[in-house]
N, C-alpha and C positions, 0 to 999 in steps of 0.2 A: 114291016119286017126289018127294015133298016133301022127303024127306031129301036126295035128290040135289040138289035145287034149293038147299037151305040150304047144303049143302057147297060148291056152286058159288059161291054168293054169298059165303060166308066166304072162299073162295079168291080170289075177285075182290077182296074188301075187303083181304085180306092182301097181295095183289099191289099194290093201290093204295097201301096204307100203306108197303109196301117202296119203291115208286117215289117216294112223297113223301119218305121218309127219305133215299133216295139223292139226291134233288134238293137237299134242304136240306144234306146232307153235302158234296155237290160245290160248292154255293154257298159254304159256310163255308170249304172248302179254297181256293177261288178267291180269296176275300177275304183269307185268310191269306197266300197267295202274293203278292197285290197289295200287301199291307202290307209284306212282306219286300222285294219289289222296290222299292217306294217308299223304304224305309229305305236299301237299297243305293244307289239313285240319289242320295238325299240325301247319303249318306257320300261318294260319288264326287264330287259337286258341291263338298262342303266340302274334300275333298282337292285338287281342282283349284284351288279358290280359294286354299288355303294355298300350293300350289306356285306359283301365279301371284304371290302376294305375295312369296314367297322369291326368285323370278326377278327381280321388280321391284327388291327390295333389292340383290341381287347386281349387277344392271345399274347401279343407282345407285352402289354402291361402286366398280365398275369405272370408271364415268364419272368419279367423284371422283378416283380414283387417277390416271387418265389426265390429268385436268385438272391435278393437282399436278405430275406429271412434265413436262407441257408448260410449266407455269409455271416449274419449276426450270430446264429447258433454256432457256427464254426469258431468265431472269435471268442464266444463264451466258453466253449469247450477248451479252446486253446489256453485262455486265461486260467481256467480251473486246473488244467494240466500243469501250467507253469507254477501255479500256487502250490499244488501238491509236490511238484519237484523241489520248490524252495523249502517246503516243510521237511521233506525227506532229507534234503541236503543239511538243513539245520539239525535234524535228529541225528544224522550221521556224524556231524561235527560235535554235537553234544556227547554222543556215545564215545567218540574218539577221545574227547577230553576226559570223560569219566574213566575210560580204560587207561589213559595215561596217568590219571591221578591214582587209580587203584594200583597200577604197576609201581608208581613211585612209593605209595604207601606200603606195598608188599616188600619192595626193596628195603625201605626203612625198617619194617618189622623184622625182616631177615637179618639186617645189620644189627638191630637191637638184640634179637635173639642170640646172634653170634657173640655180641658183646657181653650179654648176660651169661652165656655159657663160659666165656673166658673168665669173667669175674667169679663165677661159681667155682671154676677150676682153681683159680688163684686162692679163693677163700678156703677151699678144701685143702690145698697145699699148705696155706698158712696155719689152719687148724691142726693139721697133722704135725707140722713143724713145732707148733706150740705144745701140742700134747707130748711129742717126743722130748722137747726141752723140759717140760714139767716133770715127766717121768725120770728124765736123767737127773735133774737137779733135786727134786723132792722125793724121788724113789716112790712115786705114786702109781697106783694101778690105773688102768684105762677108765674104769668107772668113776674112780675118785677124781681123776683129771677132768672127765666130762662134767661132773657135778660142779667142780670149781669154775670151769669155763662158763657154764650156764649161769651160775650165780653172779660172776663178774659181768657178763653180758646184760643180765637183768638189771643190775645196779646201774650200769652205764646208761641203759635205755631209760630207766626211771629218772636218772639225773638229767638226761637230755630233754625228756618230756617236761620235767619241772621247770627247766630253764626256758623252754619254749613257751610254756603256759605263763610264766612270770613276764616274759617279754610281750606276749600278746595282751596280757592284762594291763601292763603299763601303757602299751600303745592305745588300748581301748580307753583307759582312764584319761589319757591326754586328749584323745579325740573327743570324749564325752565332755571334758572340761571346756574345750574350745567351743563345742557345739552349744553347751549351756550358756556360755558367755555371749555367743552370737544371738541366741534366742532371747536372752534377757535384754540385751541391747536393742534388738528389734522391737521387742514388746514395749520397752520404755519409750522408744522413739514414736511408736505407732499410736499409743493411747495412754493417757493418764487420767482416767475418769474417776469421779467420786460417786460412790454408791451408798445408799442409806438402807437400814434394815427394814424389811417388809413388816408392816404392822397394819392392823385395822384400828388402831387407837393413836391418839396424839395427846401429849401432856402439856397443859397450859400452866406456866408458873404464876403464882400469885404473890403479891407483896407481903401479905399476912393472912392468917387464918380467918380474920374478921371478914375478909372479902368473900369468903364462901357463903356467909349468911346473906350478903347483899346480892350475890348471884342467885341464890335460891329465892329470895324475896318473901314477901308476906304470903303465907300459905302456899308457897311454891309457885307463885304466879310468874316470876321472872324466868325461872328455869324452864317452866312449861312454855312460855312465850318463845324462848330461845330455841328449845327443841322443836317447837312447831314451825318456826320460821326457817330453820336450817335442815330439819329432817334427820338429826343425829340424836344420840343418847349422851347426856352429860352425867358423868359418874363423880359424885362428890363423896369421897370416903375419908378414911382416917389418915390418908397421905398428907403430911404437913405441907401447906402452902402450894398446893397443886390440885388441878381439876383435870379429869380425863375425858377426852372427847372420843366417842366410839361410833364408827359407821363403816359399812362395807364399801360405800362410795367414797373414793379418795377426794373427789372434788367437793362434795358436801362437807366432808371432814375438814378440808382446808378452809372452806368458807367459814365454818363454825369456829375454827381455831383463830383465824384472823379477826373475826368479829368479836370474839370473847377477849382477845388481847386489847382491841381498841376500847371495848367497854371498861375493862379493868383500868386501862391507862386514863380514860376520861373520868371514871368514877360515877357517872350518871347512868344508873342501871334501872330501867323501868320498861314495861312492854312497848310503849310508843318509841322510845329511844332504841330499843333492841331491834324493832322492825326497820327503823331508819338505817341503823349501822349495818344490819345484815344485808339490806338492799344495796347499799354502797359497796360493801365488801364483795357481794356477788358480781357487781359490775367490774370491780377491780380484778377479780379472779378470771372473769370472762375475757378481759383485756389481756391478762397474763397468758391465758390459754391461746389466744390468737397470736400473740407475740412469740410464744414458744413454738407453736406450729410453724409459723413463718421462719423462725430461726432454724428449726430442724430441716425444713425444705431447702433453705439457703445453704446450710452447712453440708447437706447431702447433695446439693446441686441438682435437685429435682424440680422441674418447672412445670407450670400449667396445671397445678392441682386445684380441684374444686374447693371453694371456701369452706364447705362442710367437712371435707377431708382435712383441711388445715385445722379446723376446730377439734376434730377427733384426735388428730396428732397431738395438739396442745394438751388435751385431757390426759394423755399418757405421761405428761410431765409429773403428774401427781401419783402415778401408779408404779409399783415396784413388783418384781418377781424374783423370789429367792435372794432378796437383797440387792438386785440389780435394777436400776432405773429403766423402765420400759422405753421411754423416749430416747434416752441415750443409747440403749441397746438397739433400737430401730435405726438410729443414725449409723451406728457402727456396722450393723448388718448391711445397710445400703452401701457403705464405703467398701466393705469387704467383697460384697457381691459385684460391685462395679469393677473392682480390681481383678477378680476372678474371671468375669466375663471378658474383660479386655485381653487377659492372657489366653483365654480359650477361643477367642474370636466370636463370641456370642453377642447378642444385642445388649449393649451396655445400658442403654436407657431403660429397657424393660427390667433388667436385673436390679438396677439402682432403685427404680420406682417401686417394684415389688418388694425389695428389701426394706425400704422405708415404711411401706404400708402393711407389712406381713402380720404385725400384731395389732392392727387397727381395730380388730374385733374386741380386744380387751378393754377398749374405752366404753363399750356398752354391753359387755358379756353378763353384767349383773342385771341387765334389763331385758335381754333377749336370750331365749333358751338355745342351747347348742354349743358345739366347739367354737372357740374364738376364731379359728382359721376359716371355717365356713361362714361365720358371721361377717368377718372382714371381707371375704371374697364377695359376698352378696352386697355389702355396702359399696365396694369398689365397682361392681357391675352396675349398680343403680346410679352411681355418680360418674359414669362415662369412661371408666378405665377399659383398656383393651382386653381381649380374651386371653392373651398370653399373661398379662399381669394378674388377672383374676385367677387363672389356673395356678400360677406360681404361689399366690397367697393361700389358696385352698389346699395346696399339696405340701406346704412346708412342714407339716407335722404328720403326714401320711393319711389324712382323711380322704385324699384323692391320690391315685397313683401318678407320680410325676411323669409327664409325657414330653416335656421340652427340656432343652439344655438349661434355660433360664430357671425353670422350676427346681432342678437339681442344684443349681448354683445357690439359689436363695436358701434352700434347706441346708446346704453345707455351710453357708455363711452364718445362718442362725445357730447351728451347732458349734461353729468355731467361736462365735461371740459368747455363747453361754457356757462353753466347756473350758475356756482358757482359765488358767490358774488365777484366782483372785476376782473373777467376774461375779461369781455367785456364792452365796454362803451355804455350806452344808448343814443339813439338819443334824442334831445331836445323835439321834439313833443311827443314822447312816454313818456318821463319823465313828461311833463306837464299833459298829459292825465291821467297818473296814479295818480298824486296828485289830479286832479279834481274828478276822480272816487272815491278816498278815502273819500274826503269831501262830495261827493254826497251820498255815503252809510251812512255816519254818520248823515247827515241832513234829511234822509228819515224817521227817527223815530219820533214819536210824543213826544213833550215836549223838543226837542232839540232847543236851542236858537242859538248857533253858533258852527261851527266846523272848525278846522285848521289842515292841514297836515304840520308837521314840521320835521326837521332833515332828509331832502331829502326823505320824505315819509316813514320813519321808525317809526313815532309816529303820532297818531291822538289825538288831545285834543278836547274834547266835553264839551261845556258849556250848562247846562240844566236849565230849568225854575224851581226854587225851589218850586213854588206853585203847580206845576203839577207832579213833580217827587220827591219822598222822598228818604231816604238813601237806603232802600232796592231796590227801583226802579232804583237807579243809578247803583247798583251792577248788577242788571238784565239787564239794558241797555248795560253795558259794554260787558256782555256775548253775548247778541244778536247781537251787532255790530261786535264782533269778528267772530261769526258764519256766518254772512252775508258776511263779507270780505273773509273768507275762501271759501265760496260756490260760490262767484260771480267774484272774482278778481284773477289774476295771478300776483305774486310778488316774488322777491328774498328775502331770509332771513326771518325775522319775523317783524311784525308790532305791536307796543305797542299802546293800546287803553286806554286813560285816560279820565274818566268822572269826571267833576268838578261841584259840587253843592254847592252854597254858598248863604247865606242870608245876605243882607246888610241893616242895619238900619241907616238912615241918618236924623239928626235933625240939626237945626240951632239955635244958641244962639244969640238973638238980644238984 
């Protein structure tokens, strides 16, 4: 029984101890969870505070940025308003100035009108006084006096007009004389070139007619050998002591002419000798071509040309156009184009080079189809010239539309060199048509009896009918003829118009 009680007590004590251990364990676990929860709460609070600080910083940055944008927009608006205010102020000042100018002009007009009214009143008084005086002295009626006054006023006005016309004409003549002297002096100083007539033939003089037979040779072998070696036609006709060399190629014609001269001077004329002389002459002409090309480039001060361009330039030495040597014309165009480019601020080197090479196509235009301007442009392009130079060469006769200042300059320089008086020879038909046109213009006016174009078209003399045209009418006719010539005709230099009015009284003593 006691053992049972002891066991029961031990069990009760063990249960109590287990309950106490469980209590303390649960209390310790609760405290651990409370501490963990407190740490988590503290961490969440710290995170919230950090997030709050970040949000505040971002809000401040956004507010600052918005403020800067608003200030920038405000400054722009302010500057725009200031600009508009300045413009309005300038407009107001401009309007004020215009209003002041209009007011001054109105005051001047009013003063002028008042002055004219006063002058008109004085003139009216003078006319009335003159009429009264005329009526008193001459016992004329009012109508008669009015007609007399009108006649006197008309005569006085006509005399004043004639005097003014004579003064103006004298002044114009003096100015024209001075201008002509200046132009002539400038032309003489600028250029004194020699030009030869354009031909496709050359005449070789012979010492005697016997030389013709030697040139022809037995059964024509000599002349055939010469024609075959040079590529020209030899014309042996009835012209005494002369043989004609004909060829469209000026270089071949020059080679044949020189070779024939050497053969005539040497006297030995046979096929082998002909071939030898022609070959030597060809080498001489080739050397002349190179020398003339280099001379032209040096004279025009154009550097860096391809050797083939130098040779083509030299070939132009033997080419003429309307009596004007093409190489000399090219040099002149280069110099004129360079001067114009310097005055206009354009590229002087491009203008001078294009001016020198603008007719380079004429050196081969008998070998290549097409206009010489386009041929020359293609040659210049293939031999390394710049696009501006090529375009200026192609456009100098209008085959291409000029698109650069230098192209216009080269075209103008070409026209100046070719159109100046004395540069090119006129064809006979054009010359006759120009004289007929001058006389036609003069005779188209009423009262003209006869008209003559004299001094190669530089003067027109007009004989008028004296019963239809008076002295004042003669002066007016001269001016009208000059104006019509300027408006309807193209001519070099200037044309003098002389109107002659004369009255002849003829009687016979019997």
